[in-house]
N, C-alpha and C positions, 0 to 999 in steps of 0.2 A: 748748357744745351737746351733745345726746345723739347725734343722728345723725352729727354731725361726728366724734365719738369712735369710733362703731361702724365707720365707713368705714376707720379706721386701726387696728383692733383687733389685727391681726397684728403691726404695728410695736410696739405697746405690750407685747404678750406677749413678744416677743423682747427688748425693752429691759429688762423686768422680770427675765428670766432672766439677762441679762448683768450687771445690777447685783447681784443676789443671789449669783451665782457669784464676782464680784469681792470682795464682802464676806466670803464664806466663805473665800476664799483669803488675804485680807489680815488678817482678824481685827482691825479697828481698835479702839482704846480707846473712841472716841466716834463717833457718827454724827450729823451735822447734816442734817436734812431741811429743805428750803427751799421754802415755798409749795406749789403744785400738789397739792392734797389727793387728787384722784382717783387719782393714781399713788402718792404718798408714803404715804398711809394703808394701802394694800395692801402696800407694801414694809415698813412698820413691823410689821404683823402677821406677815409671813413671817420677818423678821429674828429676832423673839423666839422663833420655833420652834426655832432652832438656836444662838442666841447670847444672852448676858446683857449685851452691849454697851449702854452708856447711849445713849438716843436723845433728842436735843434737837431740837425742831421750831421753826424760826424763820419767822415770819409765819404767823399763825393762819389755818386754814381759816375761812371766814365761816359758821360753823355757826349763828350767831345770825340769819343771813339765810335759810338753807335747809339741809336735810338734817341737822337737829339730832341725829338718832339716831347720827350718826357720832362724837358726843362720847364714846360708850362705847369706841370704838376708841382714842381719845386717852388716856382714863383708864387703859386696860388696857396699852397698848403704848408710850406716850410718857412719858419720865421727867420732862422739863421742857419747858414751852411758853413761847415768847417772842412777845408780841403787839405790834402797832403802834399800837393805839388804846386809850385809857384805859378806855372803857366795856366792853371785852372782858375786863378783869381781873375785874370783879365777876361777869360772866356765867360765866366758867370756874370761878371760886372757888365759885360756887353748885353746881357739879358736882364739887367736891372735887378739882380738878386743880391741880398745881403750875404757877403762871403768873407771868411777870415782864413788866414794861413799862418800857422805857428811852427812850421817845419814838419819833418817826418820823425816820429818817435823812435822807430827802429834805427834809423841812420844816426840820429842824435846820440843814442845810447851806445851803439856798438861799433861804429865806424872806427877802424884802427888808424893809428897815426902814421903807420908806414906799411909799405907793400911787403908781404911775405915772399921770400924767394923760393922758386920751385926749380929743383934740379932733376931734369928728366932721366938722368943716369942713375938716380937712386930709387929706392922703393917708393912707388907712387900710390897714393890712396885716392880712389875715385868713388864719389857718392852717386848713387842712383836714387832719384827722388820722383816716384811715380805719381804723386799727388795725394790729396787728403780725402778724396771721394771714391766710393767703391767703383763707380763707372770709369774713373780715371785709372785706377789700378788695373782694372780689366783690360783697358785699351792700351796701357803703356807698359806694364811690367813684363809681359812675355817678350816683347821686342828688346827691352833693356837687358833682361837676363840672357837671352840668346846672344846679344852683342857682347856681354861680359864674358860668356863662355868662349866665344870664338876669339875674342881679342887676347885673352890670357894664354891661349895655345901658343902664340908666337911672342908673347910679351909676359913672361912669368914674373917679372918684377913689379907688375901692376896688381893691386888688390882692390876689388870692388865691394862696396857696402851698400845695402838698401836702407835708406832712411825712412823709418816708419813714422807717419804723422801721429800726433798724440791722440787723435780721435779714432784711430784704426787699431784693432786688435792684431798684434804681430802674427798670430796664428793664421790670419787670413792671407798672409803673404807667403807662408811656408810652402803651400802646394805649387806655387810658381817657381820656387827656388829648387825644390826637390833635393837631390843629393849633391848639388854643386857646392863648392867651398865658399860661397858668397854669404856673408854675415848680414844679420838684420840688426839695425841700431835703433834704440828707442830713446836715446838721450835727446835733450832739447836741440832743435835743428841748428840754431846758431852755434852751439857748442860743437856739433858734428861738423859743420862747415869750417870751423876754426882749425880743425885738424885734417882738413881735406885739401888735396892738391888740385883736384879738378872735379867737375860735377856734370851730370846729365840730369836736367831738372825740368819738371812740368811747368809750363808757363803759369804764372800766378804769384802769390805772395812768396812762395818758396824761392822763386827766381830772384826776387828782390832781397830776400834774406841771404841768398848766396852772394849776391853783389855786395851786400853790406860787409861781408867778410873778405871782400876783394878776391874771391875765388873765381877763376876763369871757368866758363861753362858752355854747354850746348843746351839751348832751350827747345823743348819738344812739346807737342800737343796733338792729340787725336780725339775726335768725337764721332758720333754717328754721321753718316753721309748726309742725312736730312738736315741735321743741325749745322753741319759745315756749309752746306749749300745755302741755307737761310742766313747764316752768319755772314758769309761773304757778301751777301746783298746789302747788309746793314753797316758793316765795319768800314770806317773811314781812314783808319791809320794803316800805314804800310808794315807795321811791326806788331808782334804780340807781347814781347818783353817790355816792361816799363823802362828799363835802362836804355834800350834801343829807341823807344819813343822819346824819352827825355833828350837823348843825344842826337836824335834826328838822323841816325845812321846805324848800321849794324855793328855794334860793339861786340856782341856775342852772337854766334851762329844760331839761327833758328831753323829747325826742321819740323814742319807742321804737316799734318794730315798725310797725304800720299808721299811726302818727302821723308817722313819718319819711318825709316826702314833700317834693318840691320846693316845692309851694304853701305848706306849713306853714313851711318854712325861709325862704322869701322874705318871708313875713309877719312872722316872728320877727326876721329881720335888719332889716327896716324899723323895727319897733317899738324895737328895742334901739339900733341904730346912730344913730338920729336923736334919741336921748334921753340927753344927757350925764349927767344926774342919776341915771338908772336904771343906767347903766354904773358910775358911781362908787359907788352904793349896793351893787351886786353885789360890787364889789371890796372894799368895807368889810366886808360880811358874810362874804366868803371869809376875809379876814384875821382877823376875830373868831373864826371857827370853827376855823381850823387853828393859830393862834398857840400855844395851850396845848400842842401836840404838839412844839413846837420846843425840846426838852430838850438841853442842852449835852452834848457827848461821848457821844452815843447809841451810836455804833459801839464806842467803847472800853468802855463799860459792858456792852454786849452781849457783846463778846469776853471780857471778864473773867469774866462769869457762866459762859459756856460753858467757859472754861479751868479754872475752879475748881469747877464742879459735879461 
């Protein structure tokens, strides 16, 4: 979000100063920037003012989705770009940028060989993934918990679990859950999804991790109205979830901003969980969409390129 960044602007200014001072003192041979374009593209510009060190950017900014004009910064200040999705290669080559694609490491390592069967008539485990940022938890978790409480009243065979991101203290989640029988899980997210039948997950990396385990899901997201209004003016893609973007269709349902309500979630859960064929079709579509990204030895190939570039 925009407002969310502005609230912490002093932190980012101090962090930028710290990073640049460290680079000036150490004079590294190569610098690898990882994700986080709002910060890293500023750093790249300033590094090139005092250093000729090669800059390799791993995990492309989603400029094809929004803020396309930042491609000029990459072209001028980044020496080599490594992307996770094949369609990004042609997009960046169109802008005359040195770009490489070696597959997606998550998908290459964890994609199962077959679809797990879900029986709606048996005990179902549903994961609630509110996100890995405090503001995401504040925006998402109350609605997720209220949905779980209301849904289990008429569906006692369903058990809800909140997946706690590794950077979040589980104690921060407990006030939202209060006395309800919903558990908090702190095991690695991929392990959690592997024993999950269905998930309601905040858009982002967690949605892709959910997809990697072929778990059907509802993708949700809510931000401040200012950030939402500004984002809508920039975003060029019709979907938030990367699986839907890759498939160019809605493989998994998205409920964003004003659509993210308890009523809509309850209705969607009823439609999905009581229709085994719909669940299987979603799993099949997820597999078909992400399987081409499961390239062998993706980390090794990425590291070799960085070492030899």
